[in-house]
C-alpha positions as CSV (number, residue, x, y, z in Angstrom):
1,X,-126.6,-52.3,-9.2
2,X,-124.8,-55.5,-8.4
3,X,-121.1,-55.3,-7.5
4,X,-120.1,-57.3,-10.7
5,X,-122.1,-54.8,-12.8
6,X,-120.1,-51.8,-11.9
7,X,-119.1,-49.6,-14.8
8,X,-115.3,-48.8,-15.4
9,X,-115.7,-45.3,-14.1
10,X,-117.5,-46.6,-10.9
11,X,-114.7,-49.1,-10.4
12,X,-112.1,-46.4,-10.6
13,X,-114.0,-44.3,-8.2
14,X,-114.1,-47.2,-5.7
15,X,-110.3,-47.8,-6.1
16,X,-109.7,-44.0,-5.6
17,X,-111.0,-44.4,-2.1
18,X,-108.0,-46.6,-1.2
19,X,-105.2,-45.9,-3.8
20,X,-103.8,-42.5,-4.6
21,X,-102.9,-41.8,-8.3
22,X,-102.0,-44.6,-10.8
23,X,-104.9,-43.7,-13.0
24,X,-103.6,-45.7,-16.0
25,X,-103.4,-48.9,-14.0
26,X,-106.8,-48.3,-12.5
27,X,-108.3,-47.8,-16.0
28,X,-106.7,-51.0,-17.2
29,X,-108.0,-53.2,-14.4
30,X,-111.5,-51.5,-14.5
31,X,-111.8,-52.4,-18.2
32,X,-110.7,-56.0,-17.5
33,X,-113.3,-56.3,-14.8
34,X,-116.1,-54.8,-16.8
35,X,-115.2,-57.1,-19.7
36,X,-116.2,-60.0,-17.5
37,X,-119.7,-58.6,-17.2
38,X,-119.8,-57.8,-20.9
39,X,-118.8,-61.4,-21.7
40,X,-121.7,-62.8,-19.7
41,X,-124.1,-61.0,-22.0
42,X,-122.4,-62.2,-25.3
43,X,-124.0,-65.0,-27.3
44,X,-123.0,-68.4,-25.9
45,X,-121.5,-69.4,-29.3
46,X,-118.9,-66.6,-29.0
47,X,-118.6,-66.4,-25.2
48,X,-116.0,-69.2,-24.8
49,X,-113.7,-67.6,-27.3
50,X,-113.5,-64.3,-25.5
51,X,-110.5,-64.7,-23.2
52,X,-109.4,-62.1,-20.5
53,X,-106.7,-59.6,-21.5
54,X,-104.1,-60.2,-18.9
55,X,-102.1,-57.3,-17.5
56,X,-98.5,-56.6,-16.6
57,X,-98.0,-53.8,-14.1
58,X,-94.5,-52.2,-14.2
59,X,-93.3,-50.0,-11.4
60,X,-91.1,-49.8,-8.3
61,X,-92.1,-51.4,-5.0
62,X,-94.7,-49.6,-2.8
63,X,-96.6,-47.7,-5.5
64,X,-99.8,-49.7,-5.3
65,X,-99.5,-52.7,-7.6
66,X,-100.7,-55.3,-5.1
67,X,-103.2,-53.0,-3.5
68,X,-104.9,-52.3,-6.9
69,X,-105.3,-56.1,-7.6
70,X,-106.4,-56.9,-4.0
71,X,-109.0,-54.1,-3.8
72,X,-110.3,-55.0,-7.3
73,X,-111.0,-58.6,-6.2
74,X,-112.5,-57.4,-2.9
75,X,-114.7,-55.0,-4.8
76,X,-116.6,-57.8,-6.6
77,X,-116.0,-60.5,-4.0
78,X,-114.0,-62.5,-6.5
79,X,-111.6,-65.3,-5.6
80,X,-108.1,-63.8,-5.3
81,X,-104.7,-65.2,-4.7
82,X,-101.4,-63.4,-4.6
83,X,-98.2,-65.4,-5.3
84,X,-94.6,-64.6,-5.8
85,X,-93.2,-66.0,-9.0
86,X,-89.9,-66.7,-7.3
87,X,-91.5,-69.3,-5.0
88,X,-92.0,-71.7,-7.8
89,X,-89.5,-74.1,-9.3
90,X,-89.4,-76.0,-12.6
91,X,-91.1,-79.4,-12.7
92,X,-88.6,-82.1,-11.4
93,X,-87.1,-79.9,-8.6
94,X,-88.1,-79.7,-5.0
95,X,-90.4,-76.8,-4.4
96,X,-93.9,-75.5,-5.1
97,X,-95.4,-76.4,-8.5
98,X,-97.4,-73.8,-10.4
99,X,-100.7,-75.8,-10.2
100,X,-100.8,-75.0,-6.5
101,X,-101.8,-71.4,-7.6
102,X,-105.1,-72.7,-8.9
103,X,-105.6,-75.0,-5.9
104,X,-105.1,-72.0,-3.6
105,X,-107.5,-69.9,-5.8
106,X,-110.2,-72.7,-5.6
107,X,-109.8,-72.9,-1.8
108,X,-110.4,-69.1,-1.6
109,X,-113.5,-69.5,-3.8
110,X,-114.8,-72.2,-1.5
111,X,-114.3,-70.0,1.5
112,X,-116.2,-67.1,-0.2
113,X,-119.1,-69.3,-1.3
114,X,-119.3,-71.1,2.1
115,X,-119.4,-67.7,3.8
116,X,-122.2,-66.5,1.5
117,X,-124.2,-69.7,2.1
118,X,-123.7,-69.4,5.9
119,X,-125.0,-65.9,5.8
120,X,-128.2,-67.1,4.1
121,X,-128.8,-69.8,6.7
122,X,-127.5,-67.7,9.6
123,X,-131.0,-67.0,11.0
124,X,-132.1,-70.6,11.0
125,X,-128.7,-71.8,12.3
126,X,-128.9,-69.5,15.2
127,X,-132.4,-70.6,16.1
128,X,-131.3,-74.3,16.0
129,X,-128.2,-73.5,18.0
130,X,-130.2,-71.7,20.7
131,X,-132.5,-74.7,21.0
132,X,-129.5,-77.0,21.4
133,X,-128.0,-74.7,24.0
134,X,-131.2,-74.6,26.0
135,X,-131.3,-78.4,26.0
136,X,-127.7,-78.5,27.1
137,X,-128.3,-76.1,29.9
138,X,-131.3,-78.1,31.0
139,X,-129.1,-81.2,31.2
140,X,-126.8,-79.2,33.4
141,X,-129.7,-78.5,35.8
142,X,-130.4,-74.8,35.0
143,X,-133.9,-73.7,35.9
144,X,-134.7,-76.8,38.0
145,X,-134.8,-74.8,41.2
146,X,-137.8,-72.9,39.8
147,X,-139.9,-76.0,39.8
148,X,-142.4,-76.6,42.6
149,X,-142.4,-80.3,43.6
150,X,-145.9,-80.0,44.9
151,X,-147.3,-78.5,41.7
152,X,-149.2,-81.0,39.6
153,X,-148.2,-80.5,36.0
154,X,-147.3,-82.8,33.1
155,X,-143.6,-83.2,32.5
156,X,-143.7,-81.7,29.0
157,X,-145.2,-78.5,30.4
158,X,-142.6,-78.4,33.2
159,X,-139.9,-78.6,30.5
160,X,-141.5,-75.9,28.4
161,X,-141.5,-73.5,31.4
162,X,-137.9,-74.3,32.1
163,X,-136.9,-73.7,28.5
164,X,-138.8,-70.3,28.6
165,X,-137.0,-69.3,31.8
166,X,-133.5,-70.3,30.4
167,X,-134.2,-68.4,27.2
168,X,-135.0,-65.3,29.2
169,X,-131.7,-65.7,31.1
170,X,-129.8,-66.1,27.8
171,X,-131.4,-63.0,26.3
172,X,-130.6,-60.9,29.4
173,X,-127.0,-62.0,29.4
174,X,-127.2,-63.4,32.9
175,X,-125.6,-66.7,31.8
176,X,-122.7,-65.1,29.9
177,X,-120.1,-66.0,32.6
178,X,-121.5,-69.5,33.2
179,X,-119.7,-72.5,31.9
180,X,-120.9,-75.9,30.6
181,X,-119.4,-79.1,29.1
182,X,-120.3,-79.7,25.4
183,X,-119.3,-82.2,22.8
184,X,-117.7,-80.8,19.7
185,X,-116.9,-82.6,16.5
186,X,-113.2,-82.7,15.5
187,X,-112.8,-81.6,11.9
188,X,-110.4,-84.0,10.2
189,X,-107.6,-82.3,8.4
190,X,-106.8,-82.9,4.7
191,X,-104.4,-85.7,4.2
192,X,-102.1,-85.1,1.2
193,X,-99.7,-88.0,0.9
194,X,-96.7,-88.6,-1.3
195,X,-97.2,-86.1,-4.0
196,X,-101.0,-86.5,-4.0
197,X,-101.2,-82.7,-3.6
198,X,-99.8,-82.4,-7.2
199,X,-102.8,-84.3,-8.5
200,X,-105.3,-82.6,-6.2
201,X,-106.3,-85.8,-4.5
202,X,-107.4,-85.3,-0.9
203,X,-107.4,-88.7,0.9
204,X,-109.1,-87.1,3.9
205,X,-112.2,-86.5,1.8
206,X,-112.0,-89.9,0.1
207,X,-111.9,-91.9,3.4
208,X,-113.7,-89.3,5.5
209,X,-117.2,-91.0,5.2
210,X,-115.8,-94.4,6.1
211,X,-114.4,-93.2,9.5
212,X,-116.9,-91.8,12.0
213,X,-116.0,-88.3,13.1
214,X,-114.3,-88.0,16.5
215,X,-116.0,-86.0,19.2
216,X,-114.4,-84.6,22.3
217,X,-115.6,-82.8,25.4
218,X,-114.8,-79.2,26.1
219,X,-115.7,-76.9,29.0
220,X,-116.7,-73.5,27.5
221,X,-118.6,-70.4,28.4
222,X,-122.3,-70.1,27.4
223,X,-121.5,-67.5,24.6
224,X,-118.7,-69.8,23.3
225,X,-121.1,-72.8,23.3
226,X,-123.6,-70.8,21.3
227,X,-120.9,-69.8,18.8
228,X,-119.8,-73.5,18.4
229,X,-123.4,-74.7,18.0
230,X,-124.2,-72.0,15.5
231,X,-121.1,-73.0,13.4
232,X,-122.1,-76.7,13.5
233,X,-125.8,-76.0,12.7
234,X,-124.8,-73.7,9.8
235,X,-122.6,-76.5,8.4
236,X,-125.5,-78.9,8.6
237,X,-127.7,-76.6,6.6
238,X,-125.2,-76.2,3.8
239,X,-124.8,-78.7,1.0
240,X,-121.0,-78.9,0.5
241,X,-121.4,-80.5,-2.9
242,X,-123.3,-77.5,-4.1
243,X,-120.7,-75.2,-2.5
244,X,-117.9,-77.0,-4.3
245,X,-119.6,-76.8,-7.7
246,X,-120.4,-73.1,-7.3
247,X,-116.9,-72.4,-6.0
248,X,-115.2,-74.1,-9.0
249,X,-117.4,-72.1,-11.4
250,X,-116.6,-68.9,-9.4
251,X,-112.9,-69.6,-9.6
252,X,-113.1,-70.3,-13.3
253,X,-115.2,-67.3,-14.3
254,X,-114.3,-64.7,-11.6
255,X,-110.9,-65.7,-10.3
256,X,-108.0,-63.2,-10.2
257,X,-104.3,-64.4,-9.8
258,X,-101.7,-61.7,-8.9
259,X,-98.3,-62.9,-10.0
260,X,-95.8,-60.7,-8.2
261,X,-92.1,-60.4,-8.9
262,X,-92.6,-61.6,-12.5
263,X,-89.4,-59.7,-13.4
264,X,-87.3,-62.0,-11.2
265,X,-88.0,-65.0,-13.5
266,X,-87.4,-63.0,-16.7
267,X,-84.6,-64.4,-18.8
268,X,-83.1,-67.9,-18.7
269,X,-79.6,-67.0,-17.4
270,X,-79.0,-67.7,-13.7
271,X,-78.0,-64.2,-12.5
272,X,-78.4,-64.9,-8.8
273,X,-76.3,-68.0,-8.6
274,X,-77.6,-71.4,-7.4
275,X,-80.5,-70.1,-5.4
276,X,-82.8,-69.8,-8.4
277,X,-83.9,-72.9,-10.3
278,X,-84.3,-72.3,-14.1
279,X,-86.2,-69.1,-14.6
280,X,-87.1,-70.2,-18.1
281,X,-88.5,-73.5,-16.7
282,X,-90.8,-71.6,-14.3
283,X,-92.0,-69.5,-17.2
284,X,-92.7,-72.6,-19.3
285,X,-94.7,-74.0,-16.4
286,X,-96.7,-70.8,-15.9
287,X,-97.5,-70.5,-19.6
288,X,-100.1,-73.4,-19.8
289,X,-102.0,-71.8,-16.8
290,X,-102.2,-68.5,-18.5
291,X,-103.0,-70.0,-21.9
292,X,-105.7,-72.2,-20.5
293,X,-105.3,-75.5,-18.8
294,X,-107.2,-77.9,-16.5
295,X,-105.9,-78.3,-13.0
296,X,-107.2,-81.1,-10.7
297,X,-108.2,-79.9,-7.3
298,X,-110.0,-81.8,-4.4
299,X,-113.2,-79.9,-5.5
300,X,-113.0,-81.1,-9.1
301,X,-111.1,-80.0,-12.2
302,X,-110.7,-76.3,-12.7
303,X,-110.2,-74.7,-16.1
304,X,-108.0,-71.6,-16.2
305,X,-109.1,-70.2,-19.6
306,X,-111.0,-67.3,-18.1
307,X,-109.1,-66.5,-15.0
308,X,-107.6,-63.0,-15.0
309,X,-103.8,-63.0,-14.5
310,X,-102.3,-59.7,-13.3
311,X,-98.5,-59.8,-13.3
312,X,-96.3,-57.2,-11.6
313,X,-92.7,-56.4,-11.2
314,X,-90.2,-53.5,-10.8
315,X,-88.3,-54.5,-14.0
316,X,-85.2,-52.6,-12.8
317,X,-82.8,-55.1,-14.3
318,X,-84.9,-57.2,-16.6
319,X,-87.5,-55.9,-19.1
320,X,-90.9,-57.3,-20.1
321,X,-89.3,-58.2,-23.4
322,X,-87.0,-60.6,-21.5
323,X,-89.9,-62.9,-20.8
324,X,-90.6,-65.8,-23.2
325,X,-92.3,-64.5,-26.3
326,X,-95.2,-66.9,-25.7
327,X,-95.7,-65.6,-22.2
328,X,-95.4,-62.0,-23.4
329,X,-98.2,-62.6,-25.8
330,X,-100.5,-63.7,-23.0
331,X,-100.1,-60.4,-21.3
332,X,-101.2,-57.9,-24.0
333,X,-101.9,-55.0,-21.6
334,X,-98.9,-53.3,-20.1
335,X,-99.2,-50.4,-17.8
336,X,-96.5,-48.4,-16.1
337,X,-97.1,-47.1,-12.6
338,X,-95.6,-43.8,-11.6
339,X,-93.0,-43.3,-8.9
340,X,-94.5,-41.4,-5.9
341,X,-93.7,-37.8,-5.1
342,X,-93.8,-35.8,-1.9
343,X,-97.3,-34.6,-2.9
344,X,-98.4,-38.2,-3.4
345,X,-97.1,-39.2,0.0
346,X,-99.1,-36.4,1.6
347,X,-102.3,-37.5,-0.1
348,X,-101.6,-41.1,0.9
349,X,-101.3,-40.1,4.5
350,X,-104.6,-38.1,4.4
351,X,-107.0,-39.1,1.7
352,X,-107.7,-42.9,1.7
353,X,-110.6,-44.2,3.8
354,X,-108.2,-46.3,5.8
355,X,-105.3,-43.8,5.8
356,X,-102.4,-44.1,8.2
357,X,-103.4,-40.9,10.0
358,X,-106.8,-42.4,10.8
359,X,-105.3,-45.8,11.8
360,X,-102.9,-44.3,14.3
361,X,-105.4,-41.8,15.5
362,X,-107.9,-44.6,16.3
363,X,-105.2,-46.8,17.9
364,X,-104.2,-44.0,20.3
365,X,-107.8,-43.0,20.9
366,X,-108.3,-46.4,22.5
367,X,-105.8,-45.3,25.2
368,X,-107.4,-41.9,25.7
369,X,-104.9,-40.0,23.6
370,X,-106.4,-37.7,20.9
371,X,-103.9,-36.9,18.2
372,X,-104.4,-34.0,15.8
373,X,-102.1,-33.9,12.7
374,X,-101.6,-30.4,11.4
375,X,-101.1,-29.6,7.7
376,X,-97.4,-28.7,8.1
377,X,-96.8,-31.8,10.2
378,X,-98.2,-34.1,7.5
379,X,-96.2,-32.2,4.9
380,X,-93.0,-32.7,6.9
381,X,-93.5,-36.5,7.1
382,X,-94.2,-36.6,3.3
383,X,-91.1,-34.7,2.6
384,X,-89.0,-36.9,4.8
385,X,-90.4,-40.0,3.1
386,X,-89.6,-38.6,-0.4
387,X,-86.1,-37.6,0.6
388,X,-85.2,-40.9,2.2
389,X,-86.6,-42.8,-0.8
390,X,-84.4,-40.7,-3.1
391,X,-81.2,-41.1,-1.0
392,X,-81.6,-44.8,0.0
393,X,-83.6,-47.6,-1.5
394,X,-86.9,-46.5,-3.0
395,X,-89.6,-48.5,-1.2
396,X,-92.5,-46.2,-2.0
397,X,-95.4,-45.7,0.3
398,X,-94.1,-48.4,2.7
399,X,-91.6,-45.8,3.9
400,X,-94.5,-43.9,5.5
401,X,-95.1,-46.8,8.0
402,X,-91.6,-46.5,9.3
403,X,-91.8,-42.8,9.6
404,X,-95.1,-42.8,11.3
405,X,-93.8,-45.4,13.8
406,X,-90.8,-43.3,14.6
407,X,-92.7,-40.0,14.9
408,X,-95.4,-41.6,17.3
409,X,-93.1,-44.0,19.0
410,X,-93.0,-42.1,22.3
411,X,-96.8,-41.7,22.3
412,X,-97.4,-45.3,21.5
413,X,-95.1,-46.4,24.3
414,X,-96.2,-43.9,27.0
415,X,-100.0,-44.2,26.5
416,X,-102.0,-44.5,28.6
417,X,-99.7,-44.5,31.7
418,X,-97.8,-41.3,31.1
419,X,-99.7,-39.6,28.3
420,X,-103.4,-38.8,28.0
421,X,-105.5,-36.1,26.5
422,X,-105.0,-34.1,23.3
423,X,-101.7,-34.0,21.4
424,X,-100.8,-31.9,18.3
425,X,-98.4,-33.3,15.8
426,X,-97.0,-30.4,13.8
427,X,-93.8,-29.8,11.8
428,X,-91.8,-29.0,15.0
429,X,-93.0,-32.2,16.6
430,X,-92.0,-34.3,13.5
431,X,-88.6,-32.6,13.1
432,X,-87.8,-33.0,16.8
433,X,-88.3,-36.7,16.6
434,X,-86.8,-37.3,13.1
435,X,-84.2,-34.5,12.7
436,X,-81.3,-36.4,14.3
437,X,-82.0,-39.6,12.3
438,X,-82.5,-37.8,8.9
439,X,-79.3,-35.7,9.2
440,X,-77.2,-38.8,10.0
441,X,-77.0,-40.6,6.7
442,X,-75.4,-43.8,8.2
443,X,-78.1,-43.9,10.8
444,X,-80.8,-43.4,8.2
445,X,-79.8,-46.5,6.3
446,X,-80.3,-48.6,9.4
447,X,-83.4,-47.0,11.0
448,X,-85.4,-45.6,8.1
């Protein structure tokens, strides 16, 4: 089964590998993702009228809102962009305009499609790069000492023997430390001048073909030369016009935009003083994107009608009903994420595929320190995280990063000079390193 054909239950199972709990939010995003596949199989007459049901996630920081959206996009290799709503300003003010969201999404789509195409041509590109490298090494004189000046042989056969010899050296790794001078093409940067970014006009692309690309000489190692040549040969085998066209379609049909801190632009009153520029104005600018608009990018116009928007916010002060009614209507699905408990923190430490315990274990293993976390040690860290989040600001699972750093600080500093071998982290070990900080409430506010 292709990744985009995953069923809702399979999507939830995949998300469960990385995110603990939050079943309602997982169900909502799984249905939204599956609906994209269902829409592809609907009659073309009706297909354009089926718009994605955008989602608002409501919950405190650190409970998994961003991670759910990010993992969802990664699961199906969809273009994804995360933006903070507070970074945008109303049209007419200095600051980012909302259209840049779609331009960033399109850039992400281009990167995905280019990577897919490069993978397809990788074998041929490497073959071409190796031939270029062999020629470059011949120009440097490699293999010449193998020739017998008295031997009567046509020049093309001499060259063939030298090439064969150099290829053997490359395969055996004998030339890995050798250096050579190569010419590389300088990639011209995009030139966005005087507000051209707002219109998606890239002057670098417009005038790029009129100006020959600059080439400069570099002294690199043989493996680095092979990498550079492979990159250049891959680029030659890819049709960038096809990549751009496919990327635009991918952004339009599969793109996911995660609008974080949407609650900070709820309401029109300026609660925070002069730092914020018209919350209502930003909402009005976001509205056309969510409703369906066409944004000009340097890869062509991109329609936003079928891009999935997932908004998120803590909504401690504002409420979803404080958003503009028109914007509320474009986010029909609302899901509340649960605050985390001590049991959740324990599961977060242990269960995900990339859990913190595994991460720190592997980091220390690189220095010859083998850490074992006992059940009571993990429970102690989870309890401390829960307690601090209740007494201070609740930052959710992000508190675990701070606690893990504090618990393992001495090991991380001392390895490998002073500490090696097996170390057991149990409740006593955790309390010994955290007890003084946790008991001192003033110190807790600053350190944890």
